[in-house]
N, C-alpha and C positions, 0 to 999 in steps of 0.2 A: 426668334428659335422654332423651332418646331417642336412640335409634343411625341416621346420617343414610343414606338409601337410595342406592344406586348412584347412578340418576340425578341424584340432590345434587350430587353430587360429579364425574361426570362430563363432561366439558366441552363443549359445543354443536357438533353436526354443524355444518362451514362451511359457509358459503356458498356459491352457486356461484361470484362471484369470487375469494373465498377460495382456493376449489380450484383453482382456473386458475393463481392465481400458486401455489401451492404445486407443482400439476404446473411450472409455468417452473420453478420453482427447484430439483427434480428431473431437468429434462431433459440429455439431453447436450450440449444447444448453451450451457446455463448452464455446467451444470459444464467443460465445454472453458473457459469466460470466463472462471471463478473461477481453472483452473488456470492459465492464462496469465497475468493478472492474478500470483496470488500467485508463479510461478516468473519473475518480474519485479522486479519489491516486496522479496521477501524479500532476496535476495544482494544488489541496491543497497544497501539500509536496512543488513544489514550490513557491507556494505564502507565505507560511509559514517560508521557509526560505530565500526568499527574504526580509521579515519584518523583520526577525532576525538577515537578513545581511546589510540593511540599517542600521536598531539599533547601531550596531556593527561602523560602518562604523563613522555615525554619531556620537559616540563617541568616536572616535576617530580623527576624520578631523573636527568638527562642534562643536568643547569643549564647545564655547562663548553661542551655541543653548541649547546644551544640561546643561548649567548651570544654564541658567534660569529657577529664582525664582516661582511658579506660585502662594504659599501660605506659610509662615513659612520658614521650610525647605525642604518641597516637592519641586524639582524642574522638569524638560521636561525631565531628565537623567534619576531618579527612575522614574515617571509615565510609557515612553516609557518601562523600563526594568517591572513594574509589568503586563505590557501590553500582553510581553511573557508568563505571564500563563495565562493571560487570554483569550488568543489566542491557547494555545494548548488545553484549555477544548474548547474552543467553536469551534474547527476541530476535535475533540474527538467525542462529541457530534455531529456533524453534519453527521460524518462517522456514527456513531451509527446508528444516523435517515437514516440515505439511505441504510447501511446495511440491518436493517429489512426491507424498505421499500424493494426495487429492489434486493438485494446480496443472501438475504438470501431466501426466496421464488423459485429461479431459481437454486439455493444449495441445497433445498430443494427436490424440484422436481426430480434433477438429481440421490443422490443418494437413493431418492423411485423408482425409475424406477431401479437400482441395486440393493436393496434389496431384490425387487421383483423377481428380476433374480437371487436373490442367490449370490450376487457379492460384498457382501461389508459387 
């Protein structure tokens, strides 16, 4: 067996287009876009998961509370479960609004700059 040379294991140099994409990924504008996305998504996801796990834990360990009738055959557990759907739609609508207002204009600017340079 022969030893592989350094050029055998080295990655080829990026093409002009790849280099341009790498530059965009490292740009302050793209980093700001990622930061804004992360700063919205992570807390919203965390809050939704906490709400879900509180529901699951309450259903498991607070059976008396979840079984309390509110009216007719409607109890706290059923209302809490239906609120999971409401929470999903609220988070989705809030994200769409945030993306329309904050993320889309920034990503459009980056895309427009790339298209002007003939890279997209």
